[in-house]
C-alpha positions as CSV (number, residue, x, y, z in Angstrom):
1,M,-20.7,-50.0,47.8
2,D,-24.1,-51.4,47.5
3,A,-27.2,-50.8,45.2
4,R,-28.3,-47.8,47.3
5,D,-24.9,-46.1,47.0
6,I,-25.0,-46.6,43.2
7,E,-28.6,-45.2,43.1
8,I,-27.4,-42.1,45.0
9,L,-24.4,-41.7,42.6
10,K,-26.7,-42.0,39.6
11,A,-29.1,-39.4,41.0
12,I,-26.3,-37.0,41.6
13,S,-25.0,-37.6,38.1
14,D,-28.5,-37.4,36.5
15,F,-29.7,-34.3,38.3
16,G,-26.3,-32.5,38.9
17,E,-27.6,-32.0,42.4
18,P,-26.0,-33.4,45.5
19,S,-28.8,-32.1,47.7
20,P,-30.1,-34.9,50.0
21,K,-33.6,-33.5,49.6
22,V,-33.5,-33.7,45.8
23,I,-32.0,-37.2,45.9
24,E,-34.7,-38.3,48.4
25,E,-37.4,-37.0,46.1
26,E,-35.9,-38.8,43.1
27,T,-35.0,-42.1,44.8
28,G,-37.1,-42.4,47.9
29,I,-34.0,-42.9,50.0
30,P,-34.3,-40.8,53.3
31,K,-32.3,-37.6,53.4
32,S,-30.4,-38.7,56.5
33,T,-29.3,-41.9,54.7
34,V,-28.4,-39.9,51.6
35,H,-26.3,-37.5,53.6
36,Y,-24.5,-40.3,55.5
37,R,-23.8,-42.3,52.4
38,V,-22.5,-39.3,50.4
39,E,-20.1,-38.5,53.2
40,K,-19.0,-42.2,53.3
41,L,-18.5,-42.2,49.5
42,R,-16.3,-39.1,49.8
43,E,-14.2,-40.7,52.5
44,Q,-13.8,-43.8,50.3
45,G,-12.7,-41.6,47.4
46,V,-15.6,-42.6,45.2
47,I,-16.7,-39.0,45.1
48,E,-13.5,-37.3,44.3
49,D,-14.1,-33.6,44.9
50,N,-16.6,-30.9,45.7
51,L,-17.8,-30.9,42.0
52,Y,-19.0,-34.5,42.7
53,N,-16.7,-36.1,40.1
54,I,-17.0,-39.9,40.5
55,D,-14.1,-42.3,40.4
56,L,-15.4,-44.5,37.5
57,G,-13.0,-47.3,38.6
58,A,-15.0,-47.7,41.8
59,L,-17.9,-48.7,39.5
60,S,-15.7,-50.9,37.4
61,L,-16.1,-48.5,34.5
62,N,-12.3,-48.4,34.0
63,L,-12.2,-49.1,30.2
64,T,-12.2,-45.9,28.2
65,V,-12.9,-46.5,24.5
66,I,-12.3,-43.7,22.0
67,S,-14.0,-44.3,18.6
68,E,-13.8,-42.5,15.3
69,V,-17.1,-42.8,13.4
70,T,-17.6,-42.0,9.8
71,A,-21.2,-41.6,8.6
72,R,-22.9,-41.2,5.2
73,Y,-23.3,-37.5,4.4
74,D,-26.8,-36.2,4.2
75,E,-28.5,-33.0,5.1
76,G,-28.6,-32.7,8.9
77,Y,-26.8,-36.0,9.4
78,Q,-24.6,-34.5,12.2
79,E,-27.7,-34.0,14.4
80,I,-29.3,-37.3,13.5
81,V,-26.2,-39.5,13.8
82,G,-24.9,-37.5,16.8
83,E,-28.2,-38.0,18.7
84,K,-28.2,-41.8,17.9
85,L,-24.6,-42.1,19.1
86,S,-25.4,-40.1,22.2
87,N,-28.2,-42.4,23.2
88,I,-26.0,-45.6,23.3
89,E,-25.4,-46.8,26.9
90,G,-21.9,-46.0,28.1
91,V,-21.3,-43.2,25.6
92,N,-20.3,-40.1,27.6
93,Q,-19.1,-37.6,24.9
94,V,-19.9,-37.2,21.2
95,Y,-18.1,-34.6,19.1
96,F,-18.9,-33.7,15.4
97,T,-15.5,-33.0,13.8
98,M,-13.9,-31.7,10.6
99,G,-11.7,-33.9,8.5
100,D,-11.8,-37.6,7.6
101,T,-13.7,-38.6,10.7
102,D,-17.2,-37.3,11.3
103,F,-17.5,-38.1,15.0
104,I,-15.3,-38.8,18.0
105,V,-17.1,-40.8,20.6
106,I,-15.8,-41.5,24.1
107,A,-17.3,-44.2,26.2
108,H,-16.6,-45.8,29.6
109,V,-17.4,-49.4,30.0
110,A,-16.5,-52.2,32.4
111,E,-15.5,-55.2,30.3
112,R,-14.7,-56.5,26.9
113,E,-18.2,-57.7,26.2
114,M,-19.5,-54.2,26.8
115,V,-16.9,-53.0,24.2
116,E,-18.3,-55.5,21.7
117,D,-21.9,-54.3,22.5
118,L,-20.8,-50.7,22.1
119,I,-19.2,-51.2,18.7
120,G,-22.2,-53.3,17.6
121,A,-24.5,-50.5,18.6
122,Y,-22.4,-48.0,16.5
123,E,-22.6,-50.3,13.5
124,R,-26.4,-50.8,13.8
125,I,-26.9,-47.1,13.1
126,E,-28.0,-47.1,9.5
127,E,-26.0,-44.0,8.6
128,V,-22.7,-45.2,10.0
129,E,-20.3,-46.4,7.4
130,R,-17.1,-47.1,9.4
131,T,-15.7,-47.1,12.9
132,S,-12.2,-47.3,14.3
133,S,-11.9,-47.7,18.1
134,R,-9.1,-47.6,20.6
135,F,-8.7,-48.6,24.2
136,V,-7.0,-46.1,26.5
137,I,-4.1,-47.8,28.2
138,S,-3.5,-45.1,30.8
139,T,-4.9,-41.6,31.4
140,I,-2.4,-38.9,31.5
141,K,-4.8,-36.0,31.9
142,N,-8.6,-36.0,32.3
143,Q,-9.6,-32.5,33.3
144,F,-13.3,-32.0,34.3
145,A,-12.8,-28.3,35.0
146,P,-11.2,-26.9,31.8
147,L,-10.6,-23.4,33.3
148,R,-7.8,-25.0,35.4
149,D,-5.8,-25.3,32.1
150,F,-5.7,-21.5,31.5
151,E,-3.8,-18.7,33.1
152,L,-6.0,-16.2,34.9
153,E,-4.9,-13.4,32.6
154,T,-5.9,-15.4,29.5
155,L,-9.3,-16.0,31.0
156,I,-9.7,-12.3,32.0
157,D,-8.8,-11.2,28.5
158,L,-11.2,-13.7,26.9
159,G,-14.0,-12.9,29.4
160,T,-13.7,-9.1,29.1
161,E,-12.9,-8.9,25.4
162,N,-16.6,-8.3,24.4
163,G,-17.9,-7.2,27.8
164,E,-16.3,-3.8,27.9
């Protein structure tokens, strides 16, 4: 992979659009080059499926960090702190939760130094009181398409419950 491949992957991720025309408009890389490189990335397994899920390991983003973040309570703090957490480089998911932990934050980074930067960024948020982070040793399940985890009948029941 080179810088152009990464630029194409980033454009696909940012715009959710694998169209060579859209990627050309955003990156300036010719459509024919985009098409060729996307196909090559598929063959290499970097683009894993037709949903354009990316093998993060191919970009060395193979360290998953799951952090619990506790923040100082104030009116609207979930939006304020949640937005600040969301804007940190490497953070992919932020959940506001019930219980002792206010937020669950999931990030993918490449190396230990990036983990240190990540935790430091959490702690620089004025409202954050405490963090507790864990490295993922191995991924057992990482489903990008949640409907795959349900039986068809369950989905039909849920989907038609209010629609009839």
